[in-house]
Phi, psi and omega in degrees: 000126178283138177236156181301139178279120181283155183276010181291166178296140179247060178296131182271127179295157176297148179287126178229059177204164178210167179249131180247139179297142177207141183306117175065353179227190175227145177254127175270133175235116182230154182212167178191171178288336176234162177295323177302314179296321178297321177295314179302315181295324178295318175299318179293325177299319179297314178296322179295335177284337182273335178196171176279112188295337179293345178272355184266133175257162176259106178231351179222156175224126175241152176245132175245155178223141173259148174287149176304145181224192188248354178201169185294319180297317178294325177298313179298316178302310182296321178299309180294324179295320176297319178295319178296321177297320179301323178284326188275345181245157179305136012266023178057057185286127172254127188261142175254339182211138175239137178227104177286119183262341176221121181231085188265107181267005171270315179260358181052066175217157184227144165237135186218137171268131185243113184256130179177214180207172179293135179294131182222116182299337178287337183251321187255120176300134181282122175270224180256134179291132174265119182274321184196160172267146179235162173269351185302123177056023178295134178225140173231112183250121180250123179228068185300331179293340178254006185053040180222132175226139181219153178228148176233127180221133175265129177250143179275121181244000000 
Protein backbone atom coordinates (compact mmCIF):
# COMPACT_ATOMS: atom_id res chain seq x y z
CA UNK A 1 0.00 0.00 0.00
CA UNK A 2 1.45 3.36 -1.01
CA UNK A 3 1.44 5.97 1.72
CA UNK A 4 2.21 9.71 1.45
CA UNK A 5 5.90 10.50 1.51
CA UNK A 6 6.62 12.64 4.54
CA UNK A 7 8.91 15.64 4.21
CA UNK A 8 11.15 14.40 7.01
CA UNK A 9 14.82 13.70 6.50
CA UNK A 10 15.55 10.40 4.81
CA UNK A 11 18.95 9.71 6.29
CA UNK A 12 20.23 6.38 5.03
CA UNK A 13 21.58 4.05 7.74
CA UNK A 14 25.12 2.69 7.48
CA UNK A 15 25.49 -0.58 5.58
CA UNK A 16 25.68 -3.53 7.93
CA UNK A 17 25.56 -6.47 5.57
CA UNK A 18 27.71 -8.56 3.25
CA UNK A 19 27.33 -11.26 0.64
CA UNK A 20 28.75 -14.72 1.25
CA UNK A 21 29.44 -17.24 -1.51
CA UNK A 22 27.09 -20.18 -1.67
CA UNK A 23 26.72 -22.89 -4.29
CA UNK A 24 24.37 -21.60 -7.05
CA UNK A 25 22.77 -19.07 -4.67
CA UNK A 26 23.91 -16.24 -2.46
CA UNK A 27 23.84 -15.95 1.31
CA UNK A 28 22.94 -12.62 2.87
CA UNK A 29 24.61 -11.87 6.20
CA UNK A 30 23.23 -8.82 7.99
CA UNK A 31 23.65 -7.49 11.51
CA UNK A 32 22.60 -4.70 13.81
CA UNK A 33 22.52 -3.54 17.40
CA UNK A 34 18.93 -4.78 17.58
CA UNK A 35 17.16 -7.66 15.89
CA UNK A 36 14.89 -5.14 14.17
CA UNK A 37 17.94 -3.43 12.66
CA UNK A 38 19.36 -6.78 11.51
CA UNK A 39 16.05 -7.54 9.73
CA UNK A 40 16.08 -4.07 8.07
CA UNK A 41 19.68 -4.58 6.97
CA UNK A 42 18.87 -8.01 5.54
CA UNK A 43 16.12 -6.46 3.43
CA UNK A 44 18.53 -3.79 2.23
CA UNK A 45 21.10 -6.46 1.37
CA UNK A 46 18.53 -8.12 -0.87
CA UNK A 47 17.75 -4.85 -2.67
CA UNK A 48 21.47 -4.09 -2.90
CA UNK A 49 21.98 -7.37 -4.72
CA UNK A 50 19.42 -6.30 -7.34
CA UNK A 51 20.93 -2.89 -8.11
CA UNK A 52 23.42 -0.30 -6.89
CA UNK A 53 21.53 1.43 -4.09
CA UNK A 54 23.41 4.73 -4.50
CA UNK A 55 21.49 5.18 -7.79
CA UNK A 56 18.13 4.95 -6.01
CA UNK A 57 16.27 8.08 -4.92
CA UNK A 58 13.49 8.30 -2.37
CA UNK A 59 10.35 9.48 -4.12
CA UNK A 60 7.76 6.93 -2.91
CA UNK A 61 6.88 5.23 0.31
CA UNK A 62 4.99 1.96 0.59
CA UNK A 63 4.00 0.11 3.71
CA UNK A 64 4.10 -3.65 3.94
CA UNK A 65 2.70 -5.90 6.67
CA UNK A 66 3.32 -9.53 7.43
CA UNK A 67 0.60 -11.78 8.73
CA UNK A 68 1.17 -13.14 12.24
CA UNK A 69 3.15 -16.37 12.24
CA UNK A 70 4.51 -18.83 14.76
CA UNK A 71 8.28 -18.28 14.92
CA UNK A 72 11.16 -15.92 14.20
CA UNK A 73 12.46 -17.76 11.12
CA UNK A 74 9.04 -17.66 9.48
CA UNK A 75 8.79 -13.96 10.34
CA UNK A 76 12.10 -13.23 8.59
CA UNK A 77 11.05 -15.32 5.59
CA UNK A 78 7.68 -13.54 5.28
CA UNK A 79 9.27 -10.11 5.70
CA UNK A 80 11.77 -10.71 2.90
CA UNK A 81 9.09 -12.34 0.75
CA UNK A 82 6.85 -9.25 1.11
CA UNK A 83 9.78 -7.04 0.10
CA UNK A 84 10.50 -9.24 -2.91
CA UNK A 85 6.82 -9.03 -3.92
CA UNK A 86 6.99 -5.23 -3.65
CA UNK A 87 9.85 -5.28 -6.15
CA UNK A 88 8.26 -7.92 -8.41
CA UNK A 89 4.79 -6.34 -8.77
CA UNK A 90 3.81 -2.92 -10.04
CA UNK A 91 5.15 -0.36 -9.38
CA UNK A 92 8.37 -2.47 -9.08
CA UNK A 93 9.65 -0.55 -6.08
CA UNK A 94 13.39 -0.67 -5.40
CA UNK A 95 14.09 0.45 -1.84
CA UNK A 96 16.89 2.62 -0.56
CA UNK A 97 15.70 2.62 3.06
CA UNK A 98 13.55 0.33 5.20
CA UNK A 99 12.03 1.41 8.50
CA UNK A 100 10.28 -1.25 10.54
CA UNK A 101 7.58 0.61 12.48
CA UNK A 102 6.09 -2.44 14.22
CA UNK A 103 8.26 -5.37 15.30
CA UNK A 104 5.96 -7.63 17.30
CA UNK A 105 7.80 -10.65 18.69
CA UNK A 106 4.76 -11.97 20.56
CA UNK A 107 2.58 -12.40 17.47
CA UNK A 108 5.55 -12.51 15.08
CA UNK A 109 4.43 -9.78 12.68
CA UNK A 110 6.06 -6.75 11.09
CA UNK A 111 4.94 -3.45 9.60
CA UNK A 112 7.56 -1.65 7.56
CA UNK A 113 7.83 1.58 5.59
CA UNK A 114 9.72 1.06 2.36
CA UNK A 115 11.31 4.16 0.82
CA UNK A 116 12.51 4.20 -2.76
CA UNK A 117 11.36 4.59 -6.32
CA UNK A 118 10.16 2.63 -9.30
CA UNK A 119 12.88 0.43 -10.77
CA UNK A 120 14.09 1.83 -14.11
CA UNK A 121 16.73 0.04 -16.19
CA UNK A 122 17.78 3.39 -17.69
CA UNK A 123 18.71 4.65 -14.23
CA UNK A 124 19.41 1.58 -12.09
CA UNK A 125 22.12 -0.90 -13.08
CA UNK A 126 20.63 -4.35 -13.21
CA UNK A 127 22.14 -6.63 -10.61
CA UNK A 128 21.08 -10.21 -10.11
CA UNK A 129 17.43 -11.21 -10.11
CA UNK A 130 16.25 -12.67 -6.83
CA UNK A 131 13.81 -15.48 -7.58
CA UNK A 132 12.87 -16.53 -4.06
CA UNK A 133 13.71 -16.49 -0.37
CA UNK A 134 14.65 -19.86 1.15
CA UNK A 135 14.70 -21.43 4.60
CA UNK A 136 17.90 -23.27 3.71
CA UNK A 137 20.60 -22.65 6.36
CA UNK A 138 18.63 -19.69 7.77
CA UNK A 139 20.14 -18.47 11.04
CA UNK A 140 19.07 -15.80 13.50
CA UNK A 141 21.66 -15.14 16.19
CA UNK A 142 20.71 -12.89 19.08
CA UNK A 143 23.47 -11.63 21.36
CA UNK A 144 21.84 -8.78 23.32
CA UNK A 145 24.64 -8.75 25.90
CA UNK A 146 27.02 -7.78 23.06
CA UNK A 147 24.54 -5.42 21.33
CA UNK A 148 24.82 -7.64 18.27
CA UNK A 149 22.17 -9.52 16.36
CA UNK A 150 22.79 -11.17 13.01
CA UNK A 151 20.85 -13.06 10.37
CA UNK A 152 21.90 -15.35 7.57
CA UNK A 153 19.52 -16.02 4.66
CA UNK A 154 20.09 -17.82 1.38
CA UNK A 155 18.28 -16.31 -1.60
CA UNK A 156 17.59 -18.18 -4.81
CA UNK A 157 19.04 -16.30 -7.78
